[in-house]
C-alpha positions in Angstrom: 0.1 -0.1 0.1 1.2 3.5 -1.0 2.0 6.0 1.8 0.6 9.7 0.9 3.1 12.3 -0.1 4.2 14.0 2.7 4.5 17.9 2.5 7.7 19.5 3.6 7.2 22.7 5.7 10.5 23.4 7.3 13.8 21.7 9.3 16.2 19.5 7.4 15.2 19.3 3.4 17.9 16.4 3.4 16.3 14.4 5.7 12.9 14.6 4.4 14.1 13.7 1.0 16.0 10.7 2.2 12.7 9.9 3.9 10.5 10.1 1.1 12.8 8.3 -1.1 13.2 5.4 1.2 9.4 5.2 1.2 9.4 5.4 -2.7 11.8 2.6 -2.9 9.8 0.4 -0.9 6.7 1.0 -2.6 7.8 0.9 -6.2 11.4 0.4 -6.5 14.7 2.4 -7.5 13.3 3.0 -11.0 10.6 5.4 -9.7 12.9 7.5 -7.9 13.3 11.1 -9.2 14.4 14.2 -8.0 11.7 16.3 -9.1 9.1 13.9 -7.9 10.4 13.9 -4.6 10.5 18.0 -4.7 6.8 17.5 -5.7 5.9 15.2 -2.8 7.6 17.7 -0.3 5.8 20.7 -1.9 9.6 22.3 -2.8 10.8 23.8 -5.9 12.2 21.6 -8.5 15.8 23.1 -7.9 15.8 22.3 -4.1 17.0 18.7 -4.0 19.9 19.8 -6.3 21.4 21.7 -2.8 21.7 18.4 -1.5 22.1 15.5 -3.9 23.4 16.3 -7.3 21.7 13.9 -9.3 19.6 10.6 -8.8 22.5 8.3 -8.2 23.8 10.7 -5.7 20.4 10.1 -3.9 20.9 6.3 -4.2 24.5 6.5 -2.9 23.3 8.4 0.3 20.5 5.9 0.7 22.7 3.2 0.6 25.3 4.8 3.1 21.9 5.5 5.7 21.1 2.2 5.1 24.4 0.4 5.8 25.0 3.1 9.2 21.6 2.0 10.4 22.8 -1.8 10.1 25.8 -1.2 11.9 24.0 0.2 14.4 21.5 -2.6 14.6 24.3 -5.2 15.1 26.0 -3.0 17.4 22.8 -2.8 19.6 22.0 -6.6 19.4 25.1 -7.2 21.6 24.0 -5.1 24.5 23.0 -6.6 27.6 23.9 -10.2 26.6 26.3 -12.9 28.3 29.5 -13.8 27.5 28.7 -16.8 25.5 29.4 -17.0 21.6 26.1 -19.0 21.0 23.9 -16.3 22.5 25.9 -13.2 20.9 25.8 -14.9 17.7 21.8 -16.0 17.9 21.4 -11.9 18.9 23.2 -10.6 15.7 22.0 -13.2 13.4 18.1 -12.4 14.6 18.7 -8.5 14.3 20.2 -9.1 10.7 17.5 -10.9 9.1 14.9 -8.7 11.0 16.6 -5.3 9.4 16.6 -7.2 6.0 13.1 -8.6 6.2 11.8 -5.3 7.1 14.0 -3.5 4.3 14.4 -6.0 1.3 14.5 -3.0 -1.1 17.0 -0.7 0.8 19.3 -3.8 1.3 19.5 -4.9 -2.4 20.3 -1.5 -3.1 22.7 -1.0 -0.3 24.8 -4.2 -1.6 24.6 -3.4 -5.6 25.9 0.4 -4.8 28.6 -1.0 -2.5 30.2 -3.4 -5.3 30.0 -0.2 -7.4 33.2 0.8 -9.0 32.6 4.5 -8.0 31.5 3.7 -4.7 32.5 6.4 -2.3 35.0 5.7 0.7 32.9 6.7 3.0 29.9 3.9 1.8 32.6 1.5 1.6 34.0 2.4 4.8 30.3 1.7 6.7 29.4 -1.1 4.5 32.2 -3.1 6.2 31.5 -2.1 9.6 28.9 -4.7 10.2 30.7 -7.5 8.7 33.7 -6.4 11.0 31.4 -6.8 13.9 30.6 -10.6 13.0 34.2 -11.4 11.9 35.0 -9.9 15.8 32.4 -12.2 16.9 33.7 -15.1 15.3 37.2 -14.2 16.8 35.8 -13.9 19.9 34.4 -17.2 19.9 37.7 -19.0 18.7 39.6 -17.2 21.8 36.9 -18.7 24.1 37.5 -22.1 22.5 33.5 -22.3 21.0 34.5 -21.8 17.7 37.1 -24.1 15.8 40.5 -22.6 15.3 42.0 -21.6 12.0 41.4 -18.7 9.4 38.9 -16.5 10.7 37.3 -16.3 7.2 37.3 -20.1 6.5 34.8 -19.9 9.3 33.2 -16.5 8.6 32.5 -17.3 5.0 29.9 -20.0 5.5 28.5 -18.2 8.2 27.7 -15.3 6.0 26.8 -17.5 3.2 24.0 -19.2 5.3 23.0 -16.0 6.6 22.6 -14.1 3.6 20.8 -16.9 1.8 18.0 -17.3 4.7 17.7 -13.5 5.0 17.3 -13.0 1.1 14.2 -16.0 1.2 12.9 -14.2 4.1 12.7 -10.8 2.6 11.6 -12.1 -0.8 8.7 -14.4 0.7 10.7 -17.7 -0.6 10.8 -19.7 2.7 9.1 -22.8 2.5 5.5 -23.2 3.5 5.1 -23.6 7.4 8.5 -22.1 8.2 8.4 -19.3 11.0 10.6 -18.6 13.5 8.1 -18.5 16.6 7.8 -22.6 15.6 10.4 -24.2 17.7 13.1 -26.1 16.1 12.2 -24.2 12.3 13.1 -21.3 10.9 15.6 -19.0 11.7 16.8 -20.8 15.1 17.2 -24.1 12.7 19.7 -22.3 10.3 21.6 -20.8 13.5 22.0 -24.4 15.0 23.2 -25.8 11.5 25.7 -23.0 11.6 26.7 -23.5 15.5 27.5 -27.1 14.5 29.7 -26.2 11.5 31.3 -23.5 13.6 32.0 -25.7 16.5 35.6 -27.3 17.6 36.7 -30.3 16.2 37.1 -33.0 18.5 40.7 -33.0 18.8 40.6 -29.1 19.8 37.9 -29.5 22.5 
């Protein structure tokens, strides 16, 4: 369902443009984004958005940057108030990521496509790695505690990321098998997480 255009009266025009742009992205996809239409929706002159974004690509880059900043903040907040156990911390991070991906499917797609653009800004690339760096640090933490198998950290991180991204993509696109739901014990994300934890566990000779 489309939201009604929001009239802009005062305050931060840049923030208002990003908010309305994200609404349009969610409703109609990136092809529907237009600085001229955003200006009309917010009730400002057609030239006003150019003070903040020189063109549509600059707007898309800003949306991606904002999305990665929010994802990084979500990942960091997921670890607050937890115990020391690796499994508990990974579970919180995984649930936070999938919740973000499910709620922001179109934005997440834009974030990753923009990140891999050769012309992506240094600021975007830096913030894009904040959340994955957090996950890698968590795996290193598990290794130090003896809860994750030893070896190059990326040898553990890559399967974890692959499983996590795969599940998040299925959830965001509505492609999960019928009957799969996180609230059902033994199914959904927690089942995937248990699979990840078994794969990341130390080898018997390491225990």
